[in-house]
MARBA-3410 file (N, C-alpha, C, O; in Angstrom, 1 decimal):
114
4.3,85.3,-15.2,3.7,84.0,-15.2,4.2,83.3,-16.5,4.3,82.0,-16.5 ~ 4.6,84.0,-17.5,5.0,83.4,-18.8,6.3,82.5,-18.6,6.4,81.4,-19.1 ~ 7.3,83.0,-17.8,8.5,82.1,-17.6,8.2,80.8,-17.0,8.8,79.8,-17.2 ~ 7.2,80.8,-16.1,6.8,79.6,-15.4,6.2,78.6,-16.4,6.5,77.4,-16.4 ~ 5.4,79.1,-17.3,4.8,78.2,-18.3,5.8,77.7,-19.2,5.8,76.5,-19.6
6.8,78.5,-19.6,7.9,78.0,-20.4,8.7,76.9,-19.7,9.1,76.0,-20.3 ~ 8.9,77.1,-18.4,9.7,76.1,-17.6,8.9,74.8,-17.5,9.5,73.8,-17.7 ~ 7.6,74.9,-17.4,6.8,73.7,-17.3,6.8,73.0,-18.6,6.9,71.7,-18.7 ~ 6.8,73.7,-19.7,6.9,73.1,-21.1,8.2,72.4,-21.2,8.3,71.3,-21.8 ~ 9.3,73.0,-20.7,10.6,72.4,-20.8,10.7,71.1,-20.0,11.3,70.2,-20.4
10.0,71.1,-18.8,10.0,69.9,-18.0,9.3,68.8,-18.8,9.7,67.7,-18.8 ~ 8.2,69.1,-19.3,7.4,68.1,-20.1,8.2,67.5,-21.2,8.2,66.3,-21.5 ~ 8.9,68.4,-21.9,9.8,67.9,-23.0,11.0,67.2,-22.5,11.5,66.3,-23.3 ~ 11.5,67.5,-21.3,12.7,66.8,-20.8,12.4,65.4,-20.3,13.3,64.5,-20.4 ~ 11.2,65.2,-19.8,10.9,63.8,-19.2,10.2,63.0,-20.3,9.0,63.3,-20.6
10.9,62.1,-20.9,10.3,61.3,-21.9,11.0,60.0,-22.0,12.1,59.8,-21.4 ~ 10.5,59.0,-22.7,11.1,57.7,-22.8,12.4,57.8,-23.5,13.3,56.9,-23.3 ~ 12.7,58.8,-24.3,14.0,58.9,-25.0,15.1,59.2,-24.0,16.3,59.0,-24.3 ~ 14.8,59.7,-22.8,15.8,59.9,-21.8,16.2,58.6,-21.2,17.3,58.4,-20.7 ~ 15.3,57.6,-21.1,15.6,56.3,-20.5,16.2,55.4,-21.6,17.2,54.8,-21.3
15.6,55.3,-22.7,16.1,54.4,-23.8,16.6,55.3,-24.9,15.9,56.1,-25.5 ~ 17.9,55.2,-25.1,18.6,56.1,-26.1,18.3,55.6,-27.5,17.6,54.5,-27.7 ~ 18.8,56.3,-28.5,18.6,55.9,-29.9,19.4,54.6,-30.1,20.6,54.5,-29.7 ~ 18.7,53.6,-30.7,19.4,52.4,-31.1,20.4,52.6,-32.2,20.2,53.4,-33.1 ~ 21.5,51.9,-32.2,22.4,51.9,-33.3,23.0,50.5,-33.5,22.9,49.7,-32.6
23.6,50.3,-34.6,24.1,49.0,-35.0,25.6,49.0,-35.0,26.2,50.0,-35.5 ~ 26.2,48.0,-34.5,27.7,47.9,-34.4,28.0,46.4,-34.7,27.7,45.5,-33.9 ~ 28.7,46.1,-35.8,29.1,44.8,-36.1,28.0,43.8,-36.2,28.1,42.6,-35.7 ~ 26.8,44.2,-36.7,25.7,43.3,-36.8,24.9,43.2,-35.6,23.9,42.4,-35.5 ~ 25.2,43.9,-34.5,24.5,43.9,-33.3,23.8,45.2,-33.0,24.4,46.3,-33.1
22.5,45.2,-32.8,21.7,46.4,-32.5,21.9,46.7,-31.0,21.7,45.8,-30.1 ~ 22.3,47.9,-30.7,22.5,48.3,-29.3,21.6,49.4,-28.9,21.4,50.4,-29.6 ~ 20.9,49.2,-27.7,19.9,50.1,-27.2,20.4,50.6,-25.8,20.3,49.8,-24.9 ~ 20.9,51.8,-25.7,21.4,52.2,-24.4,20.2,52.5,-23.4,19.2,53.0,-23.9 ~ 20.4,52.2,-22.1,19.4,52.4,-21.1,19.9,53.2,-20.0,21.1,53.0,-19.5
19.2,54.2,-19.5,19.6,55.0,-18.3,18.5,55.1,-17.3,17.4,54.9,-17.5 ~ 19.0,55.4,-16.1,18.1,55.7,-15.0,17.9,57.2,-14.9,18.9,57.9,-14.9 ~ 16.7,57.7,-14.9,16.5,59.1,-15.0,15.7,59.6,-13.7,14.7,58.9,-13.4 ~ 16.1,60.6,-13.1,15.5,61.2,-12.0,15.3,62.7,-12.1,16.2,63.4,-12.6 ~ 14.2,63.2,-11.7,14.0,64.7,-11.8,13.2,65.2,-10.7,12.6,64.4,-9.9
13.3,66.5,-10.5,12.5,67.1,-9.4,12.3,68.6,-9.8,13.0,69.2,-10.6 ~ 11.3,69.1,-9.2,11.0,70.5,-9.5,10.4,71.2,-8.3,10.1,70.6,-7.3 ~ 10.3,72.5,-8.4,9.8,73.3,-7.3,9.1,74.5,-7.9,9.2,74.8,-9.1 ~ 8.4,75.2,-7.1,7.7,76.4,-7.5,7.8,77.5,-6.5,8.7,77.5,-5.6 ~ 7.0,78.5,-6.6,7.0,79.6,-5.7,5.7,80.3,-5.7,4.7,79.8,-6.1
5.7,81.5,-5.2,4.5,82.3,-5.1,4.8,83.7,-4.6,6.0,84.0,-4.4 ~ 3.8,84.4,-4.4,4.0,85.8,-3.9,2.7,86.6,-3.9,1.6,86.1,-3.9 ~ 2.9,87.9,-3.9,1.9,88.9,-4.0,1.3,89.3,-2.6,0.2,89.7,-2.6 ~ 2.0,89.1,-1.6,1.5,89.5,-0.3,2.1,90.9,0.0,3.3,91.1,0.2 ~ 1.2,91.9,-0.1,1.6,93.3,0.1,2.0,93.5,1.6,1.2,93.2,2.5
3.1,94.1,1.8,3.6,94.4,3.1,3.2,95.9,3.5,2.8,96.6,2.6 ~ 3.3,96.2,4.7,2.9,97.6,5.1,3.9,98.6,4.6,3.6,99.8,4.5 ~ 5.2,98.2,4.3,6.1,99.1,3.8,6.1,99.2,2.3,7.0,99.8,1.7 ~ 5.2,98.6,1.7,5.0,98.7,0.2,5.7,97.6,-0.5,5.6,97.5,-1.7 ~ 6.3,96.7,0.2,7.0,95.5,-0.4,5.9,94.5,-0.8,4.8,94.6,-0.4
6.3,93.5,-1.5,5.5,92.4,-1.9,5.9,91.8,-3.2,7.0,92.1,-3.7 ~ 5.1,91.0,-3.7,5.5,90.2,-5.0,6.4,89.1,-4.7,6.8,88.8,-3.6 ~ 6.9,88.5,-5.7,7.8,87.3,-5.6,7.5,86.4,-6.7,6.9,86.7,-7.7 ~ 8.0,85.2,-6.6,7.8,84.1,-7.4,9.1,83.3,-7.6,10.2,83.8,-7.2 ~ 9.1,82.2,-8.2,10.3,81.4,-8.4,9.9,80.0,-8.9,8.8,79.6,-8.6
10.8,79.4,-9.6,10.6,78.0,-10.1,11.9,77.4,-10.4,12.9,78.1,-10.6 ~ 12.0,76.1,-10.4,13.2,75.4,-10.7,13.0,74.0,-11.1,11.9,73.4,-10.7 ~ 13.9,73.4,-11.8,13.8,72.0,-12.2,15.2,71.4,-12.4,16.1,72.1,-12.9 ~ 15.3,70.2,-12.0,16.6,69.5,-12.2,16.3,68.1,-12.8,15.3,67.5,-12.5 ~ 17.2,67.6,-13.6,17.1,66.3,-14.2,18.5,65.7,-14.2,19.5,66.3,-14.6
18.5,64.4,-13.8,19.8,63.7,-13.9,19.6,62.3,-14.5,18.6,61.7,-14.3 ~ 20.5,61.9,-15.3,20.5,60.6,-15.9,21.8,59.8,-15.7,22.8,60.4,-15.8 ~ 21.6,58.5,-15.4,22.8,57.7,-15.1,22.7,56.4,-16.0,21.6,55.8,-16.0 ~ 23.8,56.1,-16.7,23.7,54.9,-17.5,23.6,53.6,-16.6,24.3,53.5,-15.6 ~ 22.7,52.7,-17.0,22.6,51.4,-16.3,22.9,50.2,-17.1,23.1,49.1,-16.6
23.0,50.4,-18.5,23.4,49.2,-19.3,22.9,49.4,-20.7,22.4,50.5,-21.1 ~ 23.0,48.3,-21.5,22.5,48.3,-22.8,21.8,47.0,-23.1,22.0,46.0,-22.5 ~ 20.8,47.1,-24.0,20.2,45.8,-24.6,20.9,45.6,-25.9,21.1,46.5,-26.7 ~ 21.4,44.3,-26.1,22.0,43.9,-27.3,21.1,43.0,-28.0,20.7,41.9,-27.5 ~ 20.8,43.3,-29.3,19.9,42.4,-30.1,20.7,41.8,-31.2,21.2,42.5,-32.0
20.8,40.5,-31.2,21.6,39.8,-32.2,21.1,38.4,-32.4,20.7,37.7,-31.5 ~ 21.0,38.0,-33.7,20.5,36.7,-34.1,19.1,36.4,-33.5,18.8,35.3,-33.1 ~ 18.2,37.4,-33.4,16.9,37.2,-32.9,16.8,37.1,-31.4,15.7,36.8,-30.9 ~ 17.9,37.3,-30.7,17.9,37.2,-29.2,18.2,38.6,-28.6,19.0,39.3,-29.2 ~ 17.7,38.8,-27.4,18.0,40.1,-26.7,18.7,39.7,-25.5,18.4,38.8,-24.7
19.8,40.4,-25.2,20.7,40.2,-24.0,20.9,41.5,-23.3,21.2,42.5,-23.9 ~ 20.7,41.5,-22.0,21.0,42.7,-21.2,22.4,42.7,-20.7,22.9,41.7,-20.2 ~ 23.1,43.8,-20.9,24.5,44.0,-20.4,24.5,45.2,-19.5,24.5,46.3,-19.9 ~ 24.5,44.9,-18.2,24.6,46.0,-17.2,25.9,46.8,-17.3,26.9,46.2,-17.5 ~ 25.8,48.1,-17.0,27.1,48.9,-16.9,27.6,48.8,-15.5,26.8,48.6,-14.6
28.8,49.0,-15.3,29.4,49.0,-14.0,29.7,50.4,-13.5,30.5,51.1,-14.2 ~ 29.1,50.8,-12.4,29.4,52.1,-11.8,30.6,52.0,-10.9,30.4,51.6,-9.7 ~ 31.7,52.3,-11.4,33.0,52.2,-10.6,33.0,53.1,-9.4,33.5,52.6,-8.3 ~ 32.4,54.2,-9.4,32.3,55.1,-8.2,31.5,54.4,-7.1,31.8,54.5,-6.0 ~ 30.4,53.8,-7.5,29.5,53.1,-6.5,30.3,51.9,-5.9,30.3,51.7,-4.7
31.1,51.2,-6.7,31.9,50.1,-6.2,32.9,50.6,-5.3,33.2,50.0,-4.2 ~ 33.6,51.7,-5.6,34.6,52.3,-4.8,34.0,52.7,-3.4,34.7,52.5,-2.4 ~ 32.9,53.4,-3.4,32.2,53.8,-2.2,31.9,52.6,-1.3,32.1,52.6,-0.1 ~ 31.4,51.5,-1.9,31.1,50.3,-1.2,32.3,49.7,-0.6,32.3,49.3,0.6 ~ 33.4,49.7,-1.3,34.7,49.2,-0.8,35.2,50.0,0.4,35.7,49.5,1.4
35.0,51.4,0.3,35.4,52.2,1.4,34.6,52.0,2.6,35.1,52.0,3.8 ~ 33.3,51.8,2.5,32.4,51.5,3.6,32.8,50.2,4.3,32.9,50.1,5.5 ~ 33.1,49.2,3.5,33.5,47.9,4.0,34.8,48.0,4.7,35.0,47.4,5.8 ~ 35.8,48.7,4.1,37.1,48.9,4.8,36.9,49.6,6.1,37.6,49.3,7.1 ~ 36.1,50.6,6.2,35.8,51.4,7.4,35.2,50.5,8.5,35.6,50.5,9.6
34.3,49.7,8.1,33.6,48.8,9.1,34.7,47.7,9.6,34.7,47.4,10.8 ~ 35.4,47.2,8.6,36.5,46.2,9.0,37.5,46.8,10.0,37.9,46.2,10.9 ~ 37.9,48.1,9.7,38.8,48.8,10.6,38.3,49.0,12.0,39.0,48.7,13.0 ~ 37.0,49.4,12.1,36.4,49.6,13.4,36.3,48.2,14.1,36.6,48.1,15.3 ~ 35.9,47.2,13.5,35.8,45.9,14.1,37.1,45.3,14.6,37.2,44.8,15.7
38.1,45.4,13.7,39.5,45.0,14.1,40.0,45.8,15.3,40.7,45.2,16.2 ~ 39.8,47.1,15.3,40.2,48.0,16.4,39.5,47.5,17.7,40.2,47.4,18.7 ~ 38.2,47.3,17.7,37.5,46.8,18.9,38.0,45.5,19.4,38.2,45.3,20.6 ~ 38.3,44.6,18.5,38.8,43.3,18.8,40.2,43.4,19.5,40.4,42.8,20.5 ~ 41.0,44.3,18.9,42.4,44.5,19.5,42.3,45.1,20.8,43.0,44.7,21.7
41.4,46.1,21.0,41.3,46.8,22.3,40.7,45.9,23.4,41.1,46.1,24.6 ~ 39.9,45.0,23.1,39.3,44.1,24.1,40.2,43.1,24.5,40.1,42.5,25.6 ~ 41.2,42.7,23.7,42.2,41.7,24.1,43.3,42.3,25.1,44.0,41.5,25.7 ~ 43.4,43.5,25.2,44.4,44.2,26.0,44.0,44.1,27.5,44.7,44.6,28.3
END
């Protein structure tokens, strides 16, 4: 049971506002605060069902955490400005989906004209 409690404490320490808003730093008179999207999930287990052949017991637990950069806040001259980051992988996937749809549509148009 002790490893499970340690895992739960690790989860508690992992999910915090510091995962979303990074440490602010200054660059050329501009204060920069990085921002991320954080997602996590966990699972548990159980056991202790004695079998007729003497088997039984069990347990298990797990946790995952993922963070993705979404942009930065820039603070300069008393004003705050949001600068989103660009996820190139997401743009590429979107382009591939659009290219696939366009290919299917053009193929259907071509086949119907025959």
